[in-house]
C-alpha positions as a printed Julia matrix, in Angstrom:
378×3 Matrix{Float64}:
 -3.22  -102.99   42.98
 -0.38  -101.98   40.82
  1.89  -103.29   43.28
  0.75  -106.52   42.86
  0.4   -105.95   39.45
  4.11  -105.44   38.62
  4.87  -108.48   40.71
  2.56  -110.74   38.16
  4.22  -109.27   35.21
  7.69  -109.81   36.34
  6.64  -113.45   38.08
  5.1   -113.99   34.3
  7.98  -112.76   32.51
 10.58  -114.47   34.54
  9.35  -118.03   33.9
  8.67  -117.22   30.18
 12.71  -116.28   30.13
 13.55  -119.23   31.77
 11.45  -121.24   29.54
 13.18  -119.64   26.58
 16.72  -119.6    27.77
 15.71  -123.78   28.34
 14.3   -124.21   24.85
 15.84  -121.66   22.37
 18.69  -123.13   20.23
 20.29  -119.21   20.55
 20.6   -119.12   24.01
 20.39  -122.52   25.24
 23.62  -124.0    27.04
 24.9   -125.87   30.02
 25.57  -122.21   31.96
 22.51  -120.97   30.76
 20.1   -123.4    32.27
 21.54  -122.15   35.55
 20.21  -118.52   34.38
 17.06  -119.91   33.8
 17.15  -122.03   37.22
 17.42  -118.57   38.87
 14.93  -116.88   37.18
 12.37  -119.31   37.78
 13.64  -119.08   41.7
 13.15  -115.3    41.55
  9.43  -115.74   40.33
  8.5   -118.07   43.16
  9.99  -116.03   45.69
  7.64  -113.66   44.04
  4.7   -115.38   43.51
  5.34  -116.73   47.23
  5.22  -112.64   47.97
  2.12  -112.07   45.55
  0.36  -114.78   47.88
  1.04  -112.9    51.01
 -0.16  -109.85   49.86
 -3.05  -111.1    48.37
 -3.65  -113.39   51.3
 -3.9   -116.12   49.53
 -3.19  -118.69   52.61
 -6.09  -118.15   54.25
 -8.18  -120.24   51.97
 -5.23  -122.18   50.7
 -3.22  -123.19   53.37
 -1.77  -126.06   51.49
  0.24  -123.01   49.5
  2.32  -122.55   52.75
  4.41  -125.8    51.65
  5.84  -124.09   49.05
  6.0   -120.48   50.76
  7.75  -122.38   53.47
 10.55  -123.79   51.5
 13.44  -121.62   51.92
 14.18  -120.77   47.97
 16.58  -118.24   48.68
 19.36  -120.72   48.73
 19.1   -121.62   45.48
 20.01  -117.91   44.44
 23.8   -118.5    45.3
 23.83  -122.0    43.57
 22.41  -121.09   40.65
 24.13  -117.78   40.15
 27.88  -119.51   41.33
 26.99  -122.91   38.65
 26.38  -120.21   36.22
 29.55  -118.31   36.64
 32.02  -121.64   36.8
 30.04  -123.11   33.43
 31.38  -119.71   31.74
 35.18  -121.08   32.43
 37.38  -123.28   31.46
 36.95  -126.92   31.32
 40.1   -127.35   34.09
 38.15  -125.12   36.61
 35.06  -127.02   36.12
 36.01  -130.07   36.41
 36.75  -129.42   39.79
 33.55  -128.71   40.95
 30.75  -130.84   42.37
 27.84  -129.32   41.27
 24.87  -131.2    43.23
 26.8   -130.07   46.42
 25.21  -126.61   45.9
 22.51  -128.05   46.37
 22.63  -130.08   49.33
 21.46  -126.95   51.97
 18.29  -126.37   50.01
 17.31  -129.93   49.86
 17.86  -130.02   53.34
 15.8   -126.95   54.85
 13.08  -128.24   52.3
 12.56  -131.55   53.59
 12.66  -130.08   57.36
 10.24  -127.7    56.29
  8.04  -130.18   54.4
  8.25  -132.44   57.47
  6.82  -129.58   60.28
  4.14  -128.65   57.8
  2.68  -132.35   57.18
  2.3   -132.29   60.86
  1.01  -128.11   61.48
 -0.76  -127.56   57.83
 -1.63  -130.98   56.67
 -2.39  -133.06   60.08
 -0.59  -136.63   58.46
  0.98  -137.13   62.11
  1.92  -135.26   65.04
  5.36  -134.46   65.92
  5.37  -135.59   69.84
  6.77  -133.27   72.36
  9.89  -135.09   72.85
 11.01  -134.31   69.47
 10.79  -130.71   69.68
 14.4   -130.54   70.8
 15.34  -132.07   68.12
 13.42  -129.62   65.87
 15.32  -126.72   67.96
 18.59  -128.26   67.01
 17.39  -128.6    63.29
 16.64  -125.15   63.14
 19.7   -124.25   64.32
 21.74  -125.72   61.92
 18.94  -124.35   59.26
 20.06  -120.87   60.08
 24.06  -121.55   60.64
 23.68  -122.48   56.94
 22.07  -119.31   56.22
 24.0   -117.2    57.73
 27.2   -119.11   56.41
 26.75  -121.15   52.94
 24.71  -117.71   51.3
 27.9   -115.37   52.03
 30.32  -118.0    51.22
 28.86  -119.22   47.83
 28.18  -115.05   46.69
 31.9   -114.15   47.9
 33.32  -117.35   46.0
 31.37  -116.59   43.04
 33.12  -113.33   43.02
 36.79  -115.65   43.58
 35.75  -117.1    40.54
 34.74  -113.81   38.08
 38.49  -113.99   37.82
 38.72  -117.15   35.0
 36.08  -115.23   32.42
 38.29  -113.91   29.72
 35.38  -111.86   28.15
 35.74  -108.73   29.83
 32.01  -107.48   28.63
 30.54  -110.52   29.86
 32.66  -109.97   32.69
 30.93  -106.76   33.83
 27.47  -107.72   33.32
 27.98  -110.9    34.91
 29.85  -108.73   38.01
 26.79  -106.48   38.14
 23.75  -109.32   38.27
 25.92  -110.92   40.24
 26.6   -107.2    42.77
 22.85  -106.81   42.82
 21.81  -110.39   43.71
 24.39  -110.52   46.65
 22.72  -107.13   47.85
 19.57  -108.61   48.29
 20.6   -111.11   49.6
 22.66  -109.71   52.14
 19.94  -107.44   52.67
 17.45  -110.31   53.45
 19.6   -112.15   55.8
 20.37  -109.33   57.83
 16.78  -107.97   58.09
 15.87  -111.81   58.73
 18.42  -112.0    61.74
 17.06  -108.64   63.41
 13.4   -109.35   63.39
 14.56  -112.75   65.46
 16.41  -110.54   67.73
 13.66  -107.61   67.52
 10.56  -108.56   66.32
  8.74  -106.32   63.75
  6.61  -105.73   60.7
  8.61  -107.64   57.76
  5.61  -106.57   55.41
  7.25  -103.12   53.81
 10.86  -104.57   53.78
 10.18  -107.53   51.65
  8.18  -105.02   49.97
 11.21  -103.35   48.69
 12.83  -106.58   48.52
 10.31  -107.91   45.99
 10.79  -104.9    43.97
 14.61  -105.86   44.32
 13.82  -109.15   42.67
 11.77  -107.72   39.89
 14.13  -105.32   38.46
 17.03  -108.14   38.57
 14.45  -110.02   36.32
 13.66  -107.19   33.75
 17.41  -106.15   34.0
 18.71  -109.96   33.12
 15.9   -109.97   30.01
 17.18  -106.77   28.92
 21.28  -107.11   29.39
 21.95  -111.06   30.06
 19.08  -112.01   26.96
 19.33  -109.06   24.6
 22.59  -107.01   25.02
 24.98  -109.99   26.15
 23.58  -112.02   23.05
 24.57  -108.77   21.08
 27.71  -109.01   22.21
 28.36  -112.7    21.25
 27.02  -111.91   17.85
 29.98  -108.97   17.87
 32.32  -111.5    18.36
 31.18  -114.08   15.73
 30.48  -111.19   13.38
 34.07  -109.83   14.01
 35.55  -113.24   13.54
 33.97  -113.39   10.54
 34.81  -109.95    8.97
 38.79  -110.77    9.87
 38.9   -114.58    8.85
 41.27  -113.41    5.73
 43.65  -110.83    6.85
 46.52  -112.87    6.78
 48.1   -110.65    3.71
 51.74  -111.09    2.32
 53.52  -108.17    2.54
 54.35  -107.66   -0.85
 50.28  -106.64   -1.53
 50.43  -103.86    0.78
 53.94  -102.85   -0.69
 52.12  -101.69   -3.94
 53.6    -97.99   -3.68
 57.62   -98.05   -2.63
 58.39   -95.16    0.21
 60.2    -93.41   -2.62
 57.37   -93.5    -5.0
 55.25   -91.72   -2.28
 53.57   -88.1    -4.04
 50.49   -86.71   -5.26
 50.05   -87.07   -8.54
 48.9    -83.75  -10.62
 47.74   -85.58  -13.79
 44.56   -86.9   -14.45
 43.18   -89.63  -11.88
 41.93   -93.2   -12.7
 40.71   -96.09  -11.72
 44.38   -97.55  -11.99
 45.9    -94.83   -9.66
 48.27   -96.13   -6.94
 46.72   -94.8    -4.15
 42.98   -95.89   -4.92
 44.5    -99.42   -5.36
 46.37   -99.34   -2.17
 42.83   -98.37   -0.48
 40.96  -100.75   -1.84
 43.34  -103.37   -0.7
 42.97  -101.94    2.74
 39.15  -102.16    3.04
 38.91  -105.58    0.87
 41.87  -107.69    2.9
 42.67  -105.72    5.62
 38.73  -104.32    6.57
 39.7   -101.47    7.42
 36.2    -99.69    7.73
 34.95  -101.93   10.1
 36.99   -98.74   12.48
 33.82   -96.96   13.55
 36.18   -94.02   13.99
 37.89   -94.25   10.02
 38.11   -90.99    8.72
 39.88   -89.04    5.81
 43.08   -88.67    7.94
 43.53   -92.5     9.45
 43.1    -93.28    5.83
 45.6    -90.38    4.52
 48.3    -91.28    7.48
 48.55   -95.19    6.21
 48.54   -93.93    2.79
 51.35   -91.14    3.27
 49.43   -88.66    1.13
 47.2    -85.47    2.4
 43.11   -86.03    3.93
 42.29   -83.41    0.84
 44.24   -85.68   -1.73
 42.55   -89.03   -0.1
 39.25   -87.18   -0.93
 39.95   -85.83   -4.27
 40.64   -89.49   -5.85
 37.67   -90.92   -3.49
 35.36   -88.31   -5.25
 36.79   -88.46   -8.68
 36.73   -92.41   -8.91
 33.66   -93.66   -7.49
 31.53   -89.83   -8.04
 31.09   -90.31   -4.59
 32.5    -88.81   -1.16
 34.14   -90.67    1.37
 31.93   -91.51    4.04
 29.58   -93.48    1.34
 32.72   -95.04   -0.36
 33.5    -96.48    3.26
 29.94   -96.96    4.02
 29.17   -99.36    1.1
 32.0   -101.56    2.0
 30.28  -102.1     5.53
 27.02  -102.44    3.65
 28.23  -105.4     1.66
 29.75  -107.09    4.5
 26.67  -107.15    6.24
 24.71  -108.26    2.86
 27.17  -111.05    3.1
 26.86  -112.16    6.87
 22.7   -111.53    6.19
 23.25  -114.16    2.54
 25.29  -116.85    4.5
 23.18  -119.27    6.85
 25.27  -119.76    9.7
 24.46  -116.06   10.87
 20.5   -116.78    9.89
 19.76  -116.12   13.76
 22.64  -113.37   14.56
 21.76  -109.56   15.48
 21.44  -107.4    12.37
 22.61  -104.29   14.38
 25.34  -106.27   15.7
 26.32  -107.06   12.18
 26.18  -102.67   11.47
 27.93  -101.96   14.42
 30.63  -104.68   13.9
 31.06  -103.99   10.5
 32.06  -100.75   11.2
 28.23   -98.4    11.84
 28.51   -95.83   15.15
 24.41   -96.69   15.76
 21.44   -98.21   14.8
 20.29   -95.15   12.65
 23.12   -94.94   10.9
 23.67   -98.43    9.79
 19.97   -98.65    8.46
 20.32   -95.02    6.8
 23.53   -96.59    4.33
 21.77  -100.04    4.16
 18.72   -98.31    2.33
 20.73   -96.05    0.35
 22.68   -98.61   -0.63
 20.39  -101.49   -1.85
 16.91   -99.23   -1.19
 15.83  -101.92    1.33
 15.99  -102.11    4.8
 18.31  -104.87    6.68
 15.29  -106.54    7.68
 13.69  -106.32    4.39
 16.57  -106.8     2.58
 16.9   -110.54    4.9
 13.25  -111.27    4.3
 13.93  -110.61    0.53
 15.8   -113.8     0.42
 14.11  -116.36    2.2
């Protein structure tokens, strides 16, 4: 009962995620439609396994039409096309996408033709045609042991064209999980032809693997990678005006680098330079930024950095830097171009190290959480 419930949840989630990818303006793209196809395919395979476990084929024999179709042929095709549609046009243009669905179409037509005889009884295949069916079945087997491994290996080869390391990493993991599952399926299926045995336990394990793929894709492929893409856009936003003239950064000549002993005011040269570093170089986006790093850039001691910040702003160094980070997030929230972007990505790319520190600092500066601030702007 628990087992089939988990499978049904995975089937439902896979279908819902597939539709979200296809219909959402955030996720929809030429490449992601193949990811949606992969999720739909896994959902159908899991659904067939649920039918098998629940013995649904006995009262509803026509469900065998769906079960007998070799959906596994679609898995390497979808994941390969997903990869090549994320790389540059020069590589993509060399691919004929429809060719990768020919093995699936061949096996689907063959199995449906046989089922129209065995299940539907629309006609009877004569005995003279049994030899031809054996030959066609052998072609089916050859396609399974050549096409699927080849396309999966070719997919690994195509990964080298991906430029984003984070994207490449999660797709590599997804491809490895899918490849491992398919290779296990092929080995078990071939072994069963040579040494017939009960496949139910093995198929249950593979079904759980497919369940994991759907859940993992939901979290990494949809949420985490969306976060990564938001990171990229936010980074570009924060660094769009880094072209600073050398004169701006040479406020203090090397021969005047000394820690003034007189009273510290807002026109302090070091503080002015720190302000420029924050406003024009966006040094606050460095999550490891500390007094020591700033002191090295300014050519003064860490203690003097604290002294000028504490005296002029009447706040400590950490809060001073966090205010710039919060202002950067507020600017993006107010920009309609970023209304669909992840708030956490904005915070992390602005220099915060975690969701907790981001929300705490944001509320301290604005009196609201990022979500409350965003909702109040609408």
